[in-house]
C-alpha positions in Angstrom: 0.0 0.0 0.0 2.9 2.4 0.7 4.2 1.7 -2.9 0.7 2.4 -4.2 0.3 5.7 -2.3 3.8 6.8 -3.5 2.9 5.9 -7.0 -0.4 7.9 -7.0 1.5 10.9 -5.6 4.2 10.5 -8.3 1.6 10.1 -11.1 -0.1 13.3 -9.9 3.2 15.2 -10.1 4.2 13.7 -13.4 1.0 14.8 -15.2 2.5 18.2 -15.3 5.3 17.1 -17.6 5.0 16.4 -21.3 7.7 13.8 -21.7 6.6 10.2 -21.1 8.3 8.0 -18.5 8.6 4.6 -16.9 8.5 4.1 -13.1 10.4 0.9 -12.2 9.8 -1.4 -9.3 13.0 0.1 -7.8 11.3 3.5 -7.7 13.3 5.0 -10.5 11.6 7.3 -13.0 13.2 7.0 -16.4 12.1 9.6 -19.1 12.2 9.2 -22.8 10.3 7.9 -25.8 7.9 5.2 -24.5 6.6 2.4 -26.7 4.2 -0.2 -25.1 4.6 -3.7 -26.4 1.0 -4.7 -25.7 0.8 -7.4 -28.4 3.5 -9.7 -27.3 2.6 -12.7 -25.1 4.7 -11.2 -22.3 3.6 -7.6 -21.9 6.6 -5.2 -22.0 7.5 -1.5 -22.3 10.3 -0.1 -24.4 11.9 3.2 -23.6 14.4 5.1 -25.8 16.4 7.6 -23.8 18.3 10.7 -24.8 21.2 8.5 -25.8 19.0 6.7 -28.3 19.6 3.4 -26.5 16.5 1.3 -26.1 15.6 -0.5 -22.9 12.9 -3.1 -22.6 11.2 -3.5 -19.2 9.2 -6.6 -18.5 5.8 -6.0 -17.0 6.8 -7.1 -13.5 9.7 -4.6 -13.4 7.3 -1.7 -14.0 5.1 0.1 -11.5 3.6 2.4 -14.0 4.4 4.3 -17.2 3.1 7.3 -19.1 2.4 7.0 -22.8 0.9 9.8 -24.9 -0.3 11.4 -21.6 -2.1 8.3 -20.3 -1.0 6.4 -17.3 -0.7 2.6 -17.4 -0.2 0.1 -14.6 0.1 -3.7 -14.3 -3.2 -4.9 -12.8 -4.4 -8.4 -12.1 -7.5 -8.6 -14.3 -9.9 -11.4 -15.4 -7.1 -13.2 -17.3 -4.2 -12.5 -15.1 -1.8 -9.5 -15.0 -1.8 -7.1 -17.9 -1.2 -3.4 -18.5 -4.3 -1.4 -17.9 -5.0 2.3 -18.6 -5.8 4.3 -15.5 -9.1 6.2 -15.8 -9.6 7.3 -12.2 -7.3 6.8 -9.2 -8.2 6.2 -5.6 -8.7 3.5 -3.0 -11.0 2.2 -5.7 -9.5 2.8 -9.1 -11.1 2.5 -12.5 -9.1 1.1 -15.4 -9.7 0.2 -19.1 -8.1 -2.8 -20.6 -7.9 -4.8 -23.8 -10.4 -7.5 -24.2 -9.3 -10.8 -25.8 -8.2 -10.4 -29.4 -8.8 -6.6 -29.4 -6.4 -3.7 -29.8 -8.6 -1.1 -28.2 -9.1 -0.6 -24.5 -12.8 -1.3 -24.3 -12.9 -3.4 -21.1 -13.5 -1.7 -17.8 -12.1 -3.0 -14.5 -12.4 -1.8 -10.9 -9.5 -2.5 -8.6 -9.3 -1.8 -4.8 -6.1 -1.2 -2.8 -6.8 -4.4 -0.9 -6.2 -6.4 -4.1 -9.8 -7.2 -4.9 -11.1 -6.4 -8.3 -14.1 -6.7 -10.6 -14.6 -6.6 -14.4 -17.4 -4.1 -14.9 -20.3 -6.3 -16.0 -22.6 -5.7 -19.0 -25.2 -8.1 -17.7 -26.5 -8.1 -14.1 -24.7 -4.8 -13.4 -26.7 -4.1 -10.3 -26.2 -7.5 -8.8 -22.4 -7.7 -9.2 -21.7 -4.1 -8.3 -23.9 -4.2 -5.2 -22.0 -7.3 -4.0 -18.6 -5.8 -4.8 -19.3 -2.5 -3.0 -21.4 -3.9 -0.2 -19.2 -2.4 2.5 -20.6 1.0 1.5 -24.4 0.7 2.0 -25.1 4.3 0.8 -23.5 3.5 -2.6 -25.3 0.2 -2.8 -28.6 1.9 -2.2 -28.0 4.4 -5.0 -27.1 1.6 -7.4 -30.1 -0.4 -6.3 -32.7 2.4 -6.8 -31.2 3.3 -10.2 -29.6 6.7 -9.2 -26.2 5.3 -10.2 -25.9 3.0 -13.2 -23.2 1.9 -15.6 -23.3 5.3 -17.3 -22.4 6.9 -14.0 -19.4 4.6 -13.3 -17.2 7.6 -12.5 -19.7 8.8 -10.0 -19.9 5.4 -8.5 -16.1 5.3 -8.0 -16.2 8.8 -6.5 -19.0 8.0 -4.2 -17.4 4.8 -3.0 -14.0 6.5 -2.4 -15.8 9.3 -0.4 -17.5 6.6 1.7 -14.1 5.0 2.4 -12.6 8.3 3.2 -15.4 9.2 5.6 -15.2 5.9 7.3 -11.4 6.3 7.7 -11.9 9.8 9.2 -14.5 8.5 11.6 -12.3 5.6 12.6 -9.3 7.9 13.2 -11.6 10.2 15.2 -12.8 7.3 17.3 -9.2 6.2 18.0 -8.3 9.7 19.0 -11.3 9.9 21.4 -10.4 6.5 22.9 -6.8 7.6 23.4 -8.0 10.7 25.2 -10.4 8.7 27.4 -7.6 6.3 28.3 -5.4 9.2 29.4 -8.2 10.7 31.5 -9.0 7.3 33.1 -5.3 6.7 33.9 -4.9 10.1 35.6 -8.1 9.5 37.6 -6.8 6.0 38.6 -3.6 7.6 39.9 -5.7 10.2 41.8 -8.0 7.5 43.2 -5.0 5.4 44.5 -3.6 8.5 46.1 -6.9 9.2 47.9 -7.2 5.6 49.0 -3.6 5.6 50.4 -4.2 8.6 52.6 -5.6 8.1 56.1 -9.2 8.8 56.6 -10.2 12.5 56.2 -13.5 14.4 55.9 -14.9 13.9 52.4 -12.8 10.9 51.5 -15.7 8.6 50.6 -17.4 11.4 48.7 -14.2 12.0 46.7 -13.9 8.3 45.8 -17.6 8.2 44.8 -17.1 11.3 42.6 -14.0 9.9 40.9 -15.9 6.7 40.2 -18.8 8.6 38.7 -16.5 10.8 36.5 -14.8 7.7 35.2 -18.1 6.1 34.3 -19.1 9.2 32.4 -15.8 9.3 30.5 -16.3 5.7 29.4 -19.8 6.5 28.2 -18.6 9.7 26.5 -21.0 11.7 28.6 -20.5 15.3 29.5 -19.1 15.7 33.0 -21.2 18.3 34.9 -19.3 21.2 36.5 -20.8 20.6 39.9 -19.1 17.2 39.9 -15.7 18.6 39.1 -16.2 21.4 41.6 -17.2 18.9 44.2 -14.1 16.9 43.6 -11.9 19.9 43.9 -13.6 20.9 47.1 -13.2 17.5 48.6 -9.5 17.3 47.7 -8.4 20.8 48.5 -5.5 19.6 50.6 -1.9 20.0 49.3 -1.4 16.3 49.5 -3.6 15.8 46.4 -2.6 18.9 44.5 -0.4 17.3 41.8 -2.6 14.3 41.1 -5.8 16.4 41.1 -4.3 19.0 38.7 -3.1 16.2 36.3 -6.5 14.5 36.4 -8.4 17.8 35.8 -6.0 18.6 33.0 -6.6 15.3 31.2 -10.4 15.6 31.7 -10.5 19.1 30.2 
């Protein structure tokens, strides 16, 4: 996936340049006159550099190449690996490829970063697309009700990638929230142990009850009322709890 991300970034930058190029599996970008050898049994790419020397790259030595302004990548399709023309890049990418015994790129193929792919079907489009994109119910619903069909394939790819992006953002946000909760709980645990270790004092039981209630609210992602925090500060006003109390309140806020 790191290679894929790097490649997409590289492709974006390279579009700004007119000269064609080959990106090798070693990460080298070689510029020159590119000639795809699509019609051989083993797909290859020929590149003629400024020194007029010709280098032939086997498909499995190539990450991508640009030819006449279009980007091609080796993709595992219905009949094994072949060079496909990139139409739209993303977590879900859309490619066109050569159908059997054809020179033009009339076949359409969807490929995800996780390695799964689907040849865009002519028959039973809804059935196969709904199954392939089932992890994004909102997209499936639009396909099912006819809002998105084969003519809107680019829109389907955009909608699916947006769904994945939103889910990733939500997941990252959840992880961040859980991390903050963990820090708050840890600080309260330390404060709680400090309170328990001290000899009995007025308000000790109340302080422990409030700490327990605050922790429960943090776990449930509930708002902690100010009166609860003020009550805790009042119960633990002694200097003995100053450091632990300040740390706990800092993490809560």
